[in-house]
N, C-alpha and C positions, 0 to 999 in steps of 0.2 A: 431611384438609384441608392446604392449603399452610400453611407456618409462617413466622413472622418473629421477629426478635430484640428483646427488651427487656433491655438490659444483656447478661448472659451467659445469659439464659433464652430458650428457644425456646417460642413460644406460637402458637396458631392465629391465622390472619390476620384472623379475625373474633372480637371479644370479646363479652362480655355486660355491659351496663350494668344495674345493679340498682336504679336509682332508682325504677322502677315496682313493685318488690316491696313488698307492703303486708301487714302482719300485723294489721290492724284487723278482719278478718273479711270484707272484700269479696272477697278471693281465698282460696279454700280452700288450706290448707297443703299438702294432697296435690297440688294443681295446681302450686304453686310447686316442690315437690320433683320432680315429673315434668318441669318445665321445666329444672331443674338437670341432671337425668339426661339429658334429650334434648340439652342443650347439649354435655355431655361426650361423648355418643355420636356427635355430629356433628363433634367435634374442637375445640370451643370450650374453651379452657383459661384465658384471661384473664377474670377476674371483677372488676368494678370497683364499689366502693361508696364511701361517705363518711360521716363521723360525723354530718353534718347531714341525711343522706337519711332520709326517713320521712314518715308521713302527718300532719304537723302541720296543725291545722285551726282554724277560727274559734271553736271551743269552748275554746281555750286549751290543748289537748293538745300537748305538746312532742314533737318527733320525734328529738331529739338521741340518737344511738346506736341507734335502733330498727332501722335497716336492717342495721347491722353485726351486731347480736345475732341478727337473723333469719337472715342468710346463714350465720353461724357455726353456728347450730343445725341448719340444713338440711344443711350439709356433714358435720357429725358424724353426723346420723341416717343419711345415705346412705353414710358411711364413705369419702368421696372427697377428704378434705383434701389428700392427696399428689398428686392429679391436677390441682390448680388453682393458678394464680398469683393470689393474692388481693391486690388493690390497694385502698387506702383513701385518704382525704384529711382534712386538718384546716385550720382557719382560718375556717370558715363556721359560723354558729350558727343554731339554730332557737330562737326566743324566744316570748313570749306570743302566743297566737292564731295560731300557726303562721308568724309572720313570720320573715324572714331578717335576719341581722346579720353583721358581720365582726369578727374579732379576730385580728390577726397579731402581737400582743405576744409577746415571748419566753416569758413565763410561761404564756400560754394555749397556745401551740404545744407547749411541753414537756408540759403537762398533757394536751393532746389526744392526743399519742402514747401516753402512759401509759394513758389511758382506752380508746383503741382496742385496745391490747395486751390489756387485760383483757376487753373485750367480744368480741374475736375469738378469745380463748383461745390466743394464741400467745406465744412468747418473743421473737420478732423479726418485724416486719412486712416482707413481701417488697418491696412498693413503697408508699411513703408519699408523698403529693403535697400540695403547698401549694395550697389550693383556689382562692383568688382574691386578687389584690392588695388591700391595705387602704390606702386613702388616708391613714389616720392613722398609718401606720408606714412609714418609709423602706424601699424595697425592698432596699437594701444591708444593712440591719439584719435583714430577713427572711432573706436569703441566709446571713448569719452564723449565724442560728439554725438554718437547715436544715443547715449544715455541722456545727454542734454536735450536732444530733440524730443525724445520720449517724455521727459519730465516737463517739457514745455506745454504738453497737452495737445500738440498739433497732430500727433499720430497716436493711434490706440495701441498698435503692436509693431514690433520691429522684427525684420528678417535680414538674413545675410544672403548673398549670392556669390557663387564662384569662390567659396571659402574652403579651406582645408580643415582637417580634424583639429589641429592645434588652434587655429583661429576660431573655430566654433566653440571650443572649450574656453578659450580666453574670453570671448564675448559673453558666454553664458555665466561665467564667474562674476562679471560686472553687471550685466543686464538682468540676470535672474529671469523671473517670469515675463518680463517685457519682451524677451527674445522668444519667438514662437516658431520660426521656420528657417530653413536653409534651401536655397534654390540653386541647384547645380545641374550640369548636363548629365544625362543618363539615358542610354539606349542600347540596342543590340550592338551598335558599332562603337559605343563609348561606355565601357563598364567600369572605368577606373574610379568612379565615385562611390563604390561599394563601402569603403571605410567611412565616408561621410554619412551614408545611410545608417551604418551601425552606430555612429555617435549620436545621430538624431534619435534613433530608437532608444538608446540608453538615457538620453537627457529629456525625452518627452517632447521633441520638436518634430514638426512636420517636415518632410523632405519633398520639395517640389521639383519634379524632374522636367527640366526644359529640353527641348528638341528630342522628345522621347521616341520619335519615329525615325531617328537617324539611322541610316543603313538600309532603309526600305524605300528609297527614293526612285529606284528603277527596277524593272522586271529582272534585269540581268543580276543585280545584287541579290534580289529575293531568291532567285533560282540558283545562286552559286554559294556565296559565303553564308547566307542566312537561309539555306534551303529548309532547315527544320521549321522555321516560322511559316514558310509557304506550305510545307507538308501538313503541319498541324492545322493550318487554316483550311486547306482543301478537305481534310478529313472531317472537320467540324462544319464545313459549309459556310465559313465566315471569311472576312478579309484578313490578310496578314497583319494589317494595322491593328485590328481588334485583338488578335492574338498577342501582339507585341505589348499593348497596354495592359492586357490581363496578366501577362508574365511579369511586368513591372510591378503591378499591384501585389502580386504574390511574393515579391522579394521581402516586403516588410509592411506591417500595418501602418507605418508612418509615411509611406510613399503615396504621393498624389501626382500623377502625370499631368502635365499641362500642354497637350498637343495644340499646335496652331491649326486653325481652320478658317476658311473664308467662304465656305458654301454650307448650306444647311445639312445636306446629306453627309458631309464629312464629319461634322461635329456629332450628328446623330449616331453614326457608325462608331465613332470613338467612345461616346458615352455608353454604348452597349457593352463595352469591355468590362464595365463594373459588374455585370451580371454573368460574365463568362468565367466559370470555375474550371481551371485546368487541372488535370489529374497529375499525380506525382510522376508518372511516367512521362507525360508531356512536358512537365517542368524540367525534368532531368534532360530530356532531349534538347530543349531550348537553352538550358544552362550550358550544355556542352557544345553548342553551335559556335 
């Protein structure tokens, strides 16, 4: 697979978002382990989780830390820790009945890092990302906390998530080379992060596109609003998902889509997008869709 840089680390151009990994029994552990193995076999080396990811539900089961613990266990069982750049996030919470909450206070973010270190079973987190701006905490204070966390040596690299261009520039001025990435939503159905992609390209940051297949969840959508993706896919004899990820890669050299997958065939198909070179005409049709 083609590779791209996150800080000083080379990773596959397609990553794996782990939000859909679930250890409640709906997905056999063997299936998830096979998905991890298939991802690595296809050249996928960036794995992205978060301390708030997991199957929180209406019964009041909390998800905090579940996804981190699951992926750490799978990597250890497979003996592939050294093959993965494992990224996580903090600042988002799962509370009663599976609801979401925010906490970017200094105390919480410090504690979140320590908790993630323990769940992931590492001495240092490769890439730790601030999950989402908290309206109750000034962003300048958040950035100061991120700098403190980085300087503590507990994280190698720092990333932002769901940040706007001004926040990215603000963080870059303070964090400098410690800031290596921004993770925002980007897909055929959600293209408003183009300004953030441009800022990342300018500053030398990786742009991690979360939910990159948004808009392709049903055949009706593929055949209607996003007909161009289906048409190009049919002409190429590949899936619309593969065309979508190839289109995103073509937006900028800094873009790394991180599609979710919980089956080996899904991540194998997504990884193949890195080798699908779209023509200028195809890109123009997709851009206009």
